[in-house]
C-alpha positions in Angstrom: 47.3 -37.3 -63.4 49.6 -36.5 -60.5 48.8 -33.8 -58.0 50.8 -30.6 -57.8 52.1 -31.7 -54.4 53.4 -35.0 -55.9 55.1 -33.0 -58.7 56.8 -30.6 -56.3 58.2 -33.1 -53.8 61.6 -31.9 -52.5 63.5 -34.3 -54.7 61.9 -32.9 -57.9 62.5 -29.2 -57.2 66.1 -29.3 -58.3 64.9 -30.3 -61.8 62.9 -27.1 -62.1 64.9 -24.4 -60.3 68.4 -23.1 -60.1 70.3 -23.6 -56.8 70.0 -19.9 -56.1 66.2 -19.9 -56.6 65.8 -23.0 -54.5 67.6 -21.3 -51.6 65.8 -18.0 -52.0 62.4 -19.7 -52.4 62.9 -21.9 -49.4 63.7 -18.8 -47.3 60.5 -17.0 -48.4 58.5 -20.1 -47.5 60.2 -20.4 -44.0 59.5 -16.7 -43.3 55.8 -17.1 -44.0 55.8 -15.2 -47.2 53.3 -17.5 -49.0 49.5 -16.9 -48.7 47.6 -19.7 -50.4 44.7 -18.3 -52.4 43.6 -21.6 -54.0 44.8 -25.0 -52.9 43.6 -28.1 -54.8 45.1 -31.2 -56.1 45.6 -29.9 -59.6 46.0 -26.1 -59.0 47.8 -24.2 -56.3 47.6 -20.4 -56.5 49.3 -18.1 -54.0 50.4 -14.5 -53.2 54.1 -14.4 -52.4 55.6 -11.5 -50.5 59.3 -10.9 -50.4 59.3 -7.2 -50.3 57.1 -7.1 -53.4 53.9 -9.1 -53.9 53.7 -11.6 -56.7 51.0 -14.0 -57.8 52.2 -17.5 -58.6 50.3 -20.5 -59.9 51.4 -24.1 -60.1 49.3 -26.6 -62.2 49.3 -30.3 -62.8 48.8 -31.0 -66.5 48.9 -34.2 -68.6 52.5 -33.1 -69.6 53.6 -32.5 -66.0 54.0 -29.4 -63.9 53.2 -26.0 -65.4 53.8 -22.7 -63.6 53.3 -19.0 -64.0 54.5 -16.0 -61.9 53.9 -12.3 -62.2 57.6 -11.6 -61.6 58.7 -12.7 -65.1 57.4 -13.0 -68.7 59.7 -16.0 -69.2 57.5 -19.1 -69.1 60.5 -21.4 -68.6 61.7 -19.7 -65.4 60.9 -21.6 -62.2 61.6 -18.6 -60.0 62.1 -18.2 -56.2 58.3 -17.5 -55.9 57.4 -20.7 -57.6 59.8 -22.5 -55.3 58.2 -20.9 -52.2 54.7 -22.0 -53.3 56.0 -25.5 -54.1 57.5 -25.8 -50.6 54.2 -24.7 -49.0 52.1 -26.9 -51.3 54.3 -30.0 -50.4 54.1 -29.2 -46.7 50.3 -28.6 -46.8 49.4 -31.6 -48.8 49.5 -34.2 -46.0 47.4 -31.9 -43.8 44.8 -31.5 -46.5 44.7 -35.3 -47.1 44.2 -35.9 -43.4 41.3 -33.5 -43.4 39.7 -35.2 -46.4 40.1 -32.2 -48.7 
């Protein structure tokens, strides 16, 4: 099974999110709005702050990437918070591999 980081590499994000959510989520990540709560190869959970606090989780499943965010009840919506967590997960993955995590 692929890791979350592999599933959210930058080239894949456009398949999940709208252009608007990509732009907004990247902005949240760049401003330091993502606090990782759990960071593993199959689950990444974070608190995302962009004026309001949201909890977002990305999971690797046999079917591919699964996600959940407290901003919406729509399970199909890969929101700006999901994008922000995905950006940070992708950026942190090489560092965690180098540390042997």
